[in-house]
C-alpha positions in Angstrom: -31.9 -10.1 -16.7 -27.9 -10.0 -17.7 -25.7 -12.3 -16.4 -23.2 -11.5 -13.5 -19.7 -10.4 -14.3 -16.6 -12.3 -14.4 -15.1 -9.2 -12.1 -17.6 -10.3 -9.6 -16.5 -13.8 -8.6 -13.0 -12.6 -8.7 -13.1 -10.1 -6.7 -15.0 -11.9 -4.0 -12.5 -14.9 -4.3 -9.7 -12.1 -3.8 -11.4 -10.2 -1.0 -12.3 -13.3 1.1 -10.4 -11.5 4.1 -9.1 -8.3 4.8 -5.4 -7.8 3.1 -2.8 -5.4 4.7 0.0 -4.1 2.6 2.9 -2.7 4.5 6.8 -2.0 4.3 8.8 -5.0 5.8 11.5 -3.0 6.5 9.6 -0.3 8.4 8.0 -3.4 10.6 11.9 -4.1 11.4 12.9 -0.8 11.9 10.1 -0.6 14.7 10.8 -3.2 16.7 14.5 -3.2 16.3 13.9 0.6 17.7 11.4 -0.6 20.4 13.4 -3.3 21.8 16.6 -0.7 22.1 14.3 2.0 23.7 12.8 -0.4 25.9 16.2 -1.7 27.1 17.6 1.7 27.6 14.3 3.0 29.3 15.0 -0.1 32.1 18.7 0.7 32.2 17.9 4.6 33.1 15.2 3.4 35.4 17.8 1.1 37.3 20.6 3.5 37.3 19.8 6.8 36.5 19.1 9.1 39.3 20.2 12.6 38.0 18.1 15.2 35.5 19.9 14.2 32.4 18.5 10.5 33.0 15.1 12.2 32.7 15.7 14.2 30.0 17.3 11.3 28.1 14.0 9.3 29.1 12.1 11.8 27.2 13.8 11.8 24.1 13.4 8.2 23.9 10.1 8.4 24.3 9.8 10.9 21.9 11.6 9.3 19.1 9.9 5.9 20.1 6.4 8.1 19.4 7.9 9.3 16.1 9.2 5.6 15.1 5.4 4.5 16.0 4.0 7.1 13.9 6.3 6.7 10.7 7.0 3.1 10.6 4.4 1.4 12.8 1.1 2.9 11.2 1.3 3.1 7.5 -0.2 0.5 5.9 -2.7 -0.2 3.1 -5.9 -2.3 4.3 -8.4 -3.8 1.3 -11.3 -5.7 2.5 -14.7 -6.5 0.8 -16.0 -2.9 0.6 -13.2 -0.6 0.1 -9.3 0.2 0.5 -8.0 2.3 4.2 -5.0 3.9 3.4 -3.4 4.4 6.9 -1.0 7.3 6.8 1.6 8.3 9.9 -1.4 10.9 11.2 -4.6 10.5 9.1 -6.6 7.6 7.7 -8.4 7.7 4.5 -11.2 5.1 3.7 -13.1 5.1 0.1 -15.4 2.3 -1.2 -14.0 0.2 -4.4 -16.4 1.9 -7.2 -14.8 5.6 -6.1 -11.4 4.4 -6.8 -10.9 5.7 -10.7 -7.2 5.1 -10.4 -4.4 3.8 -8.9 -0.9 4.0 -9.7 2.9 4.8 -8.2 5.1 8.0 -8.3 7.5 8.1 -5.4 4.6 6.9 -3.3 1.6 4.6 -4.3 -1.6 7.1 -5.2 -5.0 6.0 -4.7 -7.0 8.4 -7.5 -10.8 8.9 -5.7 -13.9 10.1 -7.1 -15.2 12.7 -4.6 -18.6 13.5 -6.9 -21.9 12.1 -6.6 -24.0 11.6 -9.6 -23.4 13.7 -12.6 -22.2 16.6 -10.7 -19.4 15.2 -9.2 -17.8 14.0 -12.5 -14.1 15.0 -13.0 -13.9 15.8 -9.4 -10.8 13.6 -8.0 -8.5 13.5 -5.1 -5.8 11.7 -4.8 -4.3 9.8 -1.6 -0.8 9.3 -1.1 0.3 6.1 0.9 3.2 6.2 3.0 3.7 2.6 3.3 4.2 1.8 -0.2 7.4 3.9 -1.6 8.8 3.5 -5.1 12.1 4.6 -6.9 12.0 4.9 -10.2 15.9 5.6 -10.1 16.3 2.0 -8.6 14.0 0.4 -11.1 15.9 2.3 -14.5 19.0 1.0 -12.9 17.8 -2.6 -12.5 16.6 -2.4 -15.9 19.9 -1.0 -17.4 21.7 -3.9 -15.7 19.5 -6.3 -17.4 19.6 -4.8 -20.8 23.6 -5.0 -20.5 23.2 -8.5 -19.0 21.1 -9.6 -22.2 23.5 -7.9 -24.6 26.2 -9.5 -23.4 24.5 -12.8 -23.8 23.4 -12.2 -27.1 27.2 -11.2 -28.6 28.4 -14.5 -26.9 30.5 -12.7 -24.3 29.7 -14.7 -20.7 28.9 -12.3 -17.8 30.5 -12.1 -14.7 29.5 -14.9 -12.4 28.1 -17.1 -15.0 28.0 -20.7 -14.9 26.6 -21.0 -18.4 28.8 -22.2 -21.4 28.4 -20.9 -25.2 28.1 -23.2 -28.2 28.5 -22.6 -31.6 29.3 -18.9 -31.3 25.9 -18.2 -29.2 23.6 -20.2 -30.7 21.8 -22.7 -28.7 24.0 -21.7 -25.3 22.8 -21.7 -21.9 22.4 -18.1 -20.7 23.7 -19.0 -17.3 23.0 -18.1 -13.8 24.4 -14.4 -13.4 22.2 -13.2 -16.6 19.1 -14.6 -15.4 19.5 -13.2 -12.2 20.2 -9.7 -13.7 17.3 -10.0 -15.9 14.7 -10.8 -12.9 12.2 -7.8 -11.7 13.8 -4.5 -11.0 14.3 -5.3 -7.1 11.9 -6.6 -4.2 10.2 -3.1 -3.1 9.6 -2.1 -6.9 8.0 -5.3 -7.8 6.5 -5.7 -4.5 5.1 -1.8 -5.1 3.9 -3.0 -8.8 2.0 -5.8 -7.7 -0.1 -3.6 -4.7 -0.7 -1.7 -7.7 -2.3 -4.3 -9.6 -4.2 -6.0 -7.1 -5.7 -2.8 -6.1 -6.5 -2.0 -9.8 -8.5 -5.3 -10.3 -10.4 -4.6 -7.0 -11.5 -1.3 -8.1 -12.0 -2.4 -12.2 -14.2 -5.4 -10.5 -16.0 -3.0 -8.5 -17.0 -0.3 -11.0 -17.8 -3.7 -13.7 -20.1 -4.8 -10.6 -22.0 -1.3 -10.4 -22.5 -1.0 -14.0 -24.2 -4.6 -13.8 -26.0 -3.7 -11.1 -27.7 -0.5 -12.5 -28.5 -2.3 -15.6 -30.2 -5.3 -13.7 -32.2 -2.9 -11.6 -33.2 -0.7 -14.7 -34.5 -3.9 -16.7 -36.3 -5.8 -13.8 -38.2 -2.7 -12.7 -37.7 0.4 -14.6 -41.1 2.0 -12.9 -39.9 1.0 -9.0 -37.4 4.0 -7.7 -34.2 1.5 -6.3 -34.5 0.3 -3.1 -32.1 1.8 0.1 -30.5 -1.9 0.2 -29.0 -2.4 -3.6 -28.0 -5.7 -2.2 -31.6 -7.0 -2.5 -32.1 -5.8 -6.2 -28.4 -6.9 -7.1 -27.9 -10.5 -6.3 -26.3 -9.4 -3.3 -23.7 -6.6 -4.4 -22.3 -5.0 -1.3 -23.4 -1.4 -2.9 -23.3 0.4 0.7 -19.8 -0.3 1.2 -18.2 0.0 -2.2 -20.0 3.3 -2.8 -18.8 5.0 0.2 -17.4 8.8 -0.4 -13.7 9.1 0.6 -13.4 10.0 4.3 -10.2 11.2 6.1 -9.8 11.4 9.7 -7.0 12.2 12.0 -5.8 9.5 14.0 -5.9 10.4 17.9 -3.6 7.8 18.8 -0.7 9.0 16.5 -1.1 12.6 17.8 -0.7 11.7 21.2 2.5 9.6 20.5 4.1 12.9 19.7 2.4 15.1 21.8 2.6 13.3 25.5 6.2 12.4 25.0 7.2 15.8 23.7 5.0 17.7 26.9 6.9 15.4 29.2 10.3 16.2 27.4 9.5 19.9 27.9 8.5 19.6 31.4 12.1 17.7 32.2 14.0 20.2 30.4 12.1 22.8 32.5 12.4 21.3 35.6 
């Protein structure tokens, strides 16, 4: 029969509930702009009585719709069955076993296997997640600063802002606060992006390992019996129907309306 792979328990513990990954900066920008827009709309409603106030209100609504689409919506949702990438106008969902790779370029990328069976081998699609951005330039700059700080520490020259002291020409010296801070992770944004990539990759790798284990268990246990429709009964409760889901992409009606409705209102206000 074989044993349950280690990845199965790890993924079961890690995906006990949906996890949402998004940009904290984008959330702050959204709420700051929303408060600003609401305050100005209230002021226009109280004091504005002319055509210019109507046009200004339309502009505020249009910009608010754009802020909702670009700052509030984008996120990545990882649950027990798969990963959902919510972009400004489209939502993408794919089961974990269909995720072949997760990496970062300028944005986080999810590589999905679109094929079914042997005919689909080699057919992949890349989904870019707007919610996780990654700057290689900032990472390179931070790493260069860390290398310079380490070089200064090795040469016995204390770095600026260092509270440590050298002893015996650098042997056994304290590195100091400045050097240790410079040698940390590149930056919070890049470090968060890499952490999200590792987390999603662990989910996908564990799901693929479970699929291999489940297929082997079914073949050994009942080679002459066709696989049941609900593979969870034959594979020890594995959610095959969820993590084998192919990639699906849908347009968000809410996001589209958030842009179209204010644009129409602004157009009407300009034409009146």
